[in-house]
Every structure is written in structure tokens, then in C-alpha cells.
C-alpha positions in Angstrom: -8.7 20.8 32.3 -10.6 17.9 29.8 -11.5 20.9 27.7 -8.0 22.4 27.6 -6.7 18.8 26.8 -9.2 18.4 24.0 -8.3 21.6 22.2 -4.8 20.6 22.4 -5.4 17.4 20.7 -7.3 19.1 18.1 -4.6 21.5 17.6 -2.1 18.7 17.3 -4.4 16.9 14.9 -4.6 20.0 12.5 -1.0 20.2 12.0 0.2 20.6 8.4 3.2 18.4 9.0 4.2 18.7 5.2 4.7 22.4 5.7 5.6 22.5 9.5 8.1 19.7 9.4 9.0 19.0 5.8 11.9 16.7 6.4 9.9 14.2 8.7 9.1 10.6 7.4 5.6 11.6 7.3 6.0 14.4 4.9 8.0 12.3 2.7 5.2 9.9 2.5 2.9 12.7 1.4 5.6 13.7 -1.3 5.7 9.9 -2.3 1.6 10.1 -2.8 2.3 13.2 -5.0 4.8 11.2 -7.3 2.5 8.1 -7.5 -0.6 10.5 -8.1 1.8 12.0 -11.2 2.6 8.5 -12.4 -0.8 7.2 -12.4 -2.2 10.5 -14.7 0.8 10.1 -16.9 -1.2 9.8 -20.0 -3.6 12.5 -19.1 -3.0 15.7 -17.1 -4.4 15.7 -13.7 -5.9 19.5 -13.2 -8.8 18.4 -11.1 -9.0 15.7 -8.2 -11.2 14.6 -5.1 -10.1 13.2 -2.1 -12.6 11.1 0.0 -12.9 8.2 2.2 -15.4 5.4 3.1 -16.6 6.8 6.4 -15.8 9.5 8.9 -12.6 10.0 11.2 -10.4 8.3 8.4 -8.1 11.2 8.2 -9.5 12.3 4.7 -9.4 16.1 5.2 -5.6 16.3 6.9 -4.6 14.3 4.2 -5.9 16.5 1.4 -4.7 19.3 3.2 -0.8 18.0 3.4 -1.2 16.5 -0.3 -2.2 20.3 -1.6 0.9 21.7 0.4 3.3 19.2 -1.2 1.8 19.9 -4.8 2.3 23.6 -4.1 5.8 22.9 -2.7 6.5 21.6 -6.0 5.6 25.0 -7.7 1.9 24.0 -9.0 -0.3 26.8 -8.5 -2.9 24.9 -6.4 -6.6 25.6 -5.3 -7.6 23.7 -2.3 -11.7 23.5 -1.9 -13.9 22.3 1.1 -16.5 20.5 -0.9 -17.7 19.0 2.1 -20.7 21.0 2.6 -22.1 19.4 5.4 -19.1 18.9 7.9 -16.5 21.5 6.6 -13.1 21.6 8.3 -10.8 23.4 6.0 -11.6 26.9 7.6 -10.4 25.3 11.1 -7.3 23.9 9.4 -6.0 27.1 7.9 -8.0 29.4 10.3 -10.2 31.0 7.7 -13.1 33.2 7.3 -16.0 30.8 6.6 -18.9 33.5 6.1 -18.6 33.1 2.2 -17.2 30.2 -0.1 -18.1 27.4 -2.1 -21.7 27.3 -1.4 -22.4 31.0 -1.7 -20.8 30.9 -5.1 -23.1 28.1 -6.0 -26.1 29.8 -4.8 -25.4 32.6 -7.1 -24.0 35.0 -4.4 -20.5 35.5 -5.2 -17.9 35.4 -7.8 -14.7 33.3 -7.8 -12.3 36.1 -7.0 -14.3 37.2 -3.9 -14.2 33.6 -2.3 -10.5 32.7 -2.8 -8.3 33.2 0.3 -4.8 33.2 0.6 -2.9 30.8 2.7 0.8 31.4 4.2 2.0 28.8 2.1 3.4 29.9 -1.5 1.4 28.9 -4.5 -1.5 27.5 -2.5 -4.9 29.4 -2.5 -8.1 28.5 -0.4 -11.7 28.3 -0.8 -13.8 27.4 2.3 -17.4 25.6 2.3 -19.3 28.8 3.1 -22.3 28.3 5.2 -23.9 24.9 5.3 -26.6 25.0 2.6 -29.9 22.7 2.8 -29.1 21.0 -0.7 -25.2 20.0 -0.9 -25.8 17.1 -3.4 -28.1 19.4 -5.8 -25.4 22.2 -5.6 -22.2 19.9 -6.3 -24.3 18.3 -9.3 -25.5 21.9 -10.6 -24.5 23.5 -13.8 -22.9 26.3 -11.4 -20.5 23.7 -10.1 -19.4 22.8 -13.9 -18.9 26.6 -14.5 -16.8 27.0 -11.2 -14.6 24.1 -12.1 -14.3 25.4 -15.7 -13.4 29.1 -14.7 -11.0 27.7 -11.6 -8.9 25.5 -14.2 -8.3 28.7 -16.1 -6.4 30.1 -13.2 -4.7 27.1 -11.4 -2.4 24.1 -12.2 -4.2 21.7 -9.8 -7.7 21.9 -8.0 -7.9 19.7 -5.1 -11.6 19.1 -3.4 -12.0 17.8 0.0 -15.5 15.7 -0.2 -17.4 14.0 2.4 -17.3 10.3 3.0 -18.8 8.2 0.2 -20.7 5.8 2.3 -22.6 8.8 4.5 -23.9 10.9 1.7 -24.1 10.9 -2.2 -22.2 14.1 -2.5 -18.9 12.4 -3.3 -20.6 10.4 -6.3 -22.0 13.5 -7.6 -18.6 15.3 -7.7 -16.6 12.4 -8.6 -17.9 12.5 -12.5 -16.7 16.1 -12.7 -13.1 15.8 -11.6 -10.5 13.9 -13.5 -9.4 11.7 -10.7 -10.5 10.7 -7.1 -8.3 9.3 -4.2 -9.5 6.9 -1.4 -8.6 7.4 2.1 -8.9 4.2 4.3 -7.7 4.5 8.2 -5.5 1.1 9.4 -7.4 -0.9 12.1 -10.5 1.2 11.3 -11.9 1.3 8.0 -13.5 -2.1 7.5 -12.7 -4.0 4.3 -16.5 -4.1 3.1 -16.8 -0.5 3.9 -13.9 0.3 1.5 -15.0 -2.1 -1.3 -18.5 -0.6 -0.9 -17.0 3.0 -1.4 -15.1 2.0 -4.5 -18.2 0.0 -5.9 -20.3 3.3 -5.5 -17.6 5.5 -6.9 -17.2 3.4 -10.0 -20.8 3.4 -10.5 -20.8 7.1 -10.8 -18.0 6.8 -13.5 -15.2 8.4 -11.1 -11.7 7.7 -12.4 -10.0 6.2 -8.9 -6.6 7.0 -8.8 -5.6 5.0 -5.8 -5.9 4.6 -2.0 -4.1 6.1 0.7 -3.6 3.5 3.8 -3.6 6.0 6.8 -2.4 5.7 10.2 -0.2 2.5 9.5 2.4 1.5 11.6 5.7 0.4 10.1 8.7 -0.9 11.8 12.1 0.2 10.5 15.3 -0.7 12.0 14.9 -0.3 16.2 12.0 2.5 15.9 8.5 2.7 14.6 6.8 5.9 12.8 3.5 6.6 11.2 3.2 7.4 7.7 0.3 8.8 6.0 -0.8 10.8 8.9 -0.1 10.8 12.6 
């Protein structure tokens, strides 16, 4: 019974609400984030970005996936990449094969077209993490990664990386200097102020262009009802 209940909760948690219920208040908030990101990068085209968080369980991966969906719904050709080479989740969210992906490309085992997987959402392609490697930070900071980004930019309007939490490992700091912008996800009533500030400092030290922050799971009162924005 407990196992079934856990599976149901996990299934609900991975719902792509921007696609499954596009008229919901939560989906509208993702579109608002999309608009704000476009304004934040008005002087320079945003062609690559990464989404990260201070710590785990802050809604980073689901936020990333739903953002990819709303950008694709806008008509952009979007590539969503699982760059969390330690605890990947995109292959669960989109039910992908993870026998090959970013890690196998960076290790020299595959070419870009062979690791791209189509989603059921128009304009959205996906690359899973691939098998977990022993040296994620080194791979993300390698010449192969620079080549990967250059090659992908020739085929897509926007490339979005789901990266590990900043305070857990150095992977996000390494990747942040290679993309046009970084979005930081923080969770209401969970992320400590000091952790968010520390994450911002580490990203700035890595010369990241911080586009802004998403406050996740915040309860908002409107008239006589409550709804959650960012993620439920």
C-alpha cells in the first residue's frame, strides 16, 4: 500500500503542468517566468541557459522541464538537457531511454544526433544524462562540452540545462561560465536565506550571468481561494 502511494506521489510530482493543464494558474506563472527571462536578456539573445538551485528537493528539475515546455509552446526550437550527471531525473519525467546521453557524448562515445530524443511536445527535443560517469565536473568543463554547446546552438533556438544544486557539488559553477544565463530556483519555507545567498556568491565567483530567481511553492491568497505558483 505504501509503495503504491509513493509511486502515485512521484507520478504526480513529475506532471508537466504547462503541457497537461496549460490554462491553470501554475502554467500561467511559468509563462510569466518565460516573459521575464526574455526581458532580462533583451540586449543579448538568450540561446543557452541553465537552471540550478542551492540544495536538493527545491523543485529545480520540474521547473526546468516546465520552462522548456512553455518556450517550445512559443514556437522556439528547444533542447532540454539533463546536465545533472550525478542524480539525473529528466529520463524519468519524460520516460526516456537513458543508456546514452550527455555523458556518452562527452566521453567520445556518441555524436549529437544519436543522443537526441524527441518528446511528445512539438518543438521540444531532449537529451538525458546518460550513464553516471566517475568525473562529472571534469566532463562539464571539458573541450568536448564546449564543442557540444557550439554544435547544439546551430540546431536550436534555446538550449536549457538542468544542472545539480550549487552547494552540493561544483558542477553548476563549472557549467555556468559556458552558458548565456543562469536561473536559481529557491523553495518557499525550505531554502534558507544563507544558502540562497551562498549559492549566488558561488555562481558570481564562477562568472555566471544570473538572470534571476524563481520562488517555488509559494502560497498566494487571491480572493477567497489559494493556489500555488511555480510548482505544486
